[in-house]
FISE-885279 format. One record per atom (N, C-alpha, C): residue number from 1; residue in three letters; atom name; x, y, z. Coordinates in steps of 0.1 Angstrom, whole numbers, plus 5000, padded with zeros to 4 digits. Example, Ala and Ser with C-alpha at 12.3 -4.5 7.8 and 13.67 -1.06 7.14 Angstrom:
BEGIN
PT  resi  resn  name  X  Y  Z
PT  1  ala  N  5132  4943  5078
PT  1  ala  CA  5123  4955  5078
PT  1  ala  C  5132  4967  5078
PT  2  ser  N  5128  4978  5071
PT  2  ser  CA  5137  4989  5071
PT  2  ser  C  5129  5000  5079
//
This chain:
BEGIN
PT  resi  resn  name  X  Y  Z
PT  1  met  N  5303  4444  4205
PT  1  met  CA  5291  4446  4209
PT  1  met  C  5296  4463  4220
PT  2  leu  N  5313  4460  4224
PT  2  leu  CA  5312  4470  4229
PT  2  leu  C  5315  4482  4221
PT  3  ser  N  5320  4481  4209
PT  3  ser  CA  5318  4491  4199
PT  3  ser  C  5308  4499  4195
PT  4  trp  N  5292  4489  4195
PT  4  trp  CA  5284  4493  4196
PT  4  trp  C  5275  4504  4208
PT  5  thr  N  5284  4501  4215
PT  5  thr  CA  5279  4506  4230
PT  5  thr  C  5287  4522  4233
PT  6  val  N  5300  4521  4226
PT  6  val  CA  5302  4533  4221
PT  6  val  C  5300  4541  4217
PT  7  thr  N  5293  4534  4204
PT  7  thr  CA  5284  4541  4194
PT  7  thr  C  5274  4550  4199
PT  8  phe  N  5265  4544  4206
PT  8  phe  CA  5255  4550  4212
PT  8  phe  C  5259  4559  4222
PT  9  phe  N  5266  4561  4227
PT  9  phe  CA  5273  4565  4240
PT  9  phe  C  5275  4587  4230
PT  10  val  N  5282  4581  4221
PT  10  val  CA  5286  4589  4211
PT  10  val  C  5275  4599  4205
PT  11  ile  N  5268  4592  4202
PT  11  ile  CA  5253  4596  4196
PT  11  ile  C  5248  4603  4205
PT  12  ala  N  5243  4596  4222
PT  12  ala  CA  5237  4606  4228
PT  12  ala  C  5247  4618  4235
PT  13  leu  N  5260  4619  4228
PT  13  leu  CA  5266  4629  4235
PT  13  leu  C  5263  4638  4229
PT  14  ile  N  5264  4637  4215
PT  14  ile  CA  5262  4647  4205
PT  14  ile  C  5249  4654  4205
PT  15  ala  N  5237  4642  4208
PT  15  ala  CA  5221  4648  4206
PT  15  ala  C  5224  4657  4217
PT  16  ala  N  5224  4656  4224
PT  16  ala  CA  5225  4663  4243
PT  16  ala  C  5234  4676  4240
PT  17  leu  N  5240  4680  4233
PT  17  leu  CA  5246  4688  4229
PT  17  leu  C  5240  4697  4218
PT  18  phe  N  5234  4692  4208
PT  18  phe  CA  5225  4697  4202
PT  18  phe  C  5212  4703  4205
PT  19  gly  N  5207  4697  4218
PT  19  gly  CA  5198  4698  4228
PT  19  gly  C  5182  4690  4224
PT  20  phe  N  5190  4678  4213
PT  20  phe  CA  5176  4670  4212
PT  20  phe  C  5173  4660  4226
PT  21  thr  N  5171  4661  4235
PT  21  thr  CA  5176  4654  4249
PT  21  thr  C  5163  4642  4246
PT  22  gly  N  5153  4640  4238
PT  22  gly  CA  5145  4625  4240
PT  22  gly  C  5150  4617  4230
PT  23  ile  N  5163  4620  4219
PT  23  ile  CA  5171  4615  4211
PT  23  ile  C  5185  4607  4223
PT  24  ala  N  5189  4618  4231
PT  24  ala  CA  5198  4616  4235
PT  24  ala  C  5197  4608  4250
PT  25  ala  N  5185  4612  4252
PT  25  ala  CA  5181  4601  4260
PT  25  ala  C  5179  4586  4259
PT  26  ser  N  5173  4582  4242
PT  26  ser  CA  5172  4565  4241
PT  26  ser  C  5181  4564  4237
PT  27  ala  N  5191  4573  4234
PT  27  ala  CA  5208  4564  4228
PT  27  ala  C  5214  4559  4242
PT  28  ala  N  5214  4566  4250
PT  28  ala  CA  5223  4566  4264
PT  28  ala  C  5215  4554  4267
PT  29  gly  N  5199  4552  4270
PT  29  gly  CA  5194  4539  4275
PT  29  gly  C  5199  4528  4266
PT  30  ile  N  5200  4528  4252
PT  30  ile  CA  5207  4517  4245
PT  30  ile  C  5221  4512  4250
PT  31  ala  N  5227  4525  4251
PT  31  ala  CA  5241  4516  4255
PT  31  ala  C  5243  4518  4264
PT  32  lys  N  5233  4520  4278
PT  32  lys  CA  5235  4515  4290
PT  32  lys  C  5229  4499  4291
PT  33  ile  N  5220  4495  4281
PT  33  ile  CA  5218  4480  4280
PT  33  ile  C  5228  4471  4272
PT  34  leu  N  5229  4476  4262
PT  34  leu  CA  5243  4468  4254
PT  34  leu  C  5252  4471  4263
PT  35  phe  N  5257  4479  4273
PT  35  phe  CA  5267  4477  4282
PT  35  phe  C  5269  4464  4290
PT  36  phe  N  5261  4462  4294
PT  36  phe  CA  5253  4452  4306
PT  36  phe  C  5256  4439  4299
PT  37  val  N  5247  4442  4287
PT  37  val  CA  5247  4426  4280
PT  37  val  C  5258  4422  4277
PT  38  phe  N  5271  4431  4272
PT  38  phe  CA  5283  4432  4268
PT  38  phe  C  5293  4425  4284
PT  39  leu  N  5286  4429  4293
PT  39  leu  CA  5296  4428  4307
PT  39  leu  C  5290  4410  4309
PT  40  ile  N  5279  4412  4311
PT  40  ile  CA  5272  4391  4310
PT  40  ile  C  5283  4383  4304
PT  41  phe  N  5280  4388  4285
PT  41  phe  CA  5287  4380  4281
PT  41  phe  C  5299  4379  4283
PT  42  phe  N  5309  4388  4288
PT  42  phe  CA  5325  4388  4295
PT  42  phe  C  5324  4379  4301
PT  43  val  N  5320  4378  4314
PT  43  val  CA  5315  4372  4330
PT  43  val  C  5312  4357  4322
PT  44  leu  N  5304  4354  4314
PT  44  leu  CA  5301  4340  4310
PT  44  leu  C  5316  4334  4304
PT  45  ser  N  5321  4342  4294
PT  45  ser  CA  5327  4337  4287
PT  45  ser  C  5342  4336  4296
PT  46  leu  N  5343  4345  4305
PT  46  leu  CA  5351  4340  4318
PT  46  leu  C  5353  4326  4323
PT  47  ile  N  5339  4325  4325
PT  47  ile  CA  5340  4309  4331
PT  47  ile  C  5339  4303  4322
PT  48  phe  N  5329  4302  4316
PT  48  phe  CA  5325  4289  4302
PT  48  phe  C  5338  4289  4293
PT  49  gly  N  5349  4298  4294
PT  49  gly  CA  5358  4297  4283
PT  49  gly  C  5366  4289  4282
PT  50  arg  N  5371  4288  4269
PT  50  arg  CA  5377  4276  4258
PT  50  arg  C  5385  4276  4278
PT  51  arg  N  5388  4257  4278
PT  51  arg  CA  5395  4249  4287
PT  51  arg  C  5408  4240  4279
PT  52  val  N  5418  4246  4283
PT  52  val  CA  5429  4235  4276
PT  52  val  C  5430  4224  4279
PT  53  arg  N  5434  4214  4272
PT  53  arg  CA  5428  4198  4277
PT  53  arg  C  5448  4194  4277
PT  54  leu  N  5449  4187  4286
PT  54  leu  CA  5464  4180  4286
PT  54  leu  C  5459  4165  4287
PT  55  asp  N  5463  4160  4276
PT  55  asp  CA  5462  4151  4272
PT  55  asp  C  5472  4137  4276
//
């Protein structure tokens, strides 16, 4: 999921470079949302991740 965030961020940078501000803003917004979703999943995996049982 982090790779999708980076992809949309790069698309936003390229679109901003060529002057497509609407596309750049949309891609940056999508990248921002995906980053926060990734961050939430990362924290949840740290909390509820695999636990090793010692029997």
